[in-house]
C-alpha positions in Angstrom: -61.9 28.8 -32.1 -59.8 31.2 -30.0 -61.1 29.6 -26.8 -60.1 26.1 -28.1 -56.8 27.4 -29.3 -56.2 29.1 -25.9 -57.1 25.9 -24.1 -54.6 23.9 -26.3 -51.9 26.5 -25.6 -52.6 26.3 -21.8 -52.5 22.5 -21.9 -49.3 22.6 -23.9 -47.7 25.1 -21.4 -48.9 22.9 -18.5 -47.4 19.8 -20.2 -44.1 21.8 -20.6 -44.2 22.9 -17.0 -44.8 19.4 -15.8 -41.9 18.1 -17.9 -39.7 20.8 -16.5 -40.7 19.9 -13.0 -40.0 16.2 -13.7 -36.6 17.0 -15.1 -35.8 19.2 -12.1 -36.9 16.4 -9.7 -34.8 13.8 -11.5 -31.8 16.1 -11.4 -32.3 16.7 -7.7 -32.6 13.0 -7.0 -29.4 12.4 -9.0 -27.5 15.1 -7.0 -28.7 13.6 -3.8 -27.5 10.2 -4.9 -24.2 11.6 -5.9 -23.9 13.3 -2.5 -24.8 10.1 -0.8 -22.1 8.3 -2.7 -19.6 11.0 -1.9 -20.5 10.8 1.8 -20.0 7.0 1.8 -16.6 7.5 0.1 -15.6 10.0 2.7 -16.5 7.6 5.4 -14.5 4.8 3.8 -11.5 7.2 3.5 -11.8 8.1 7.2 -11.9 4.5 8.1 -8.9 3.8 6.0 -7.1 6.8 7.5 -7.8 5.5 11.0 -6.6 2.0 10.1 -3.4 3.4 8.5 -2.8 5.6 11.5 -3.1 2.6 13.8 -0.8 0.6 11.6 1.7 3.5 11.6 1.6 3.7 15.4 2.3 -0.1 15.6 5.1 0.2 13.1 6.7 3.1 15.0 6.5 1.1 18.3 8.1 -1.9 16.6 10.8 0.4 15.1 11.6 1.8 18.6 11.8 -1.8 20.0 14.1 -2.8 17.2 16.3 0.2 17.8 16.6 -0.5 21.5 17.4 -4.2 20.7 20.0 -3.0 18.2 21.6 -0.7 20.8 21.7 -3.6 23.3 23.3 -6.0 20.8 25.8 -3.3 19.9 26.6 -2.8 23.6 27.1 -6.5 24.1 29.3 -6.8 21.0 31.5 -4.0 22.3 31.7 -5.8 25.7 32.6 -9.1 24.0 35.2 -7.5 21.8 36.8 -5.8 24.8 36.8 -9.1 26.7 38.5 -10.9 23.7 41.1 -8.2 23.5 41.8 -8.4 27.2 42.3 -12.2 26.9 44.5 -11.9 23.8 46.7 -9.2 25.5 47.6 -11.5 28.3 
């Protein structure tokens, strides 16, 4: 019976080892999937960052144009006010 008992023990140990290997393989696959998802998220974030940077550049350019237009309008208003004062002072 010891040979049969030893064989049963070996088979049980082998089954445990196979189960542990399957668990390790499943955990590895899960980690790889998580890594893939994280990598995809990083790529989406980089794309968003690039889009936002482009929008910011466009907004800054528009702001500069508006600031220049504001200065021009202000200059013209000052000129118009000076002209009106000159006419009124006559």
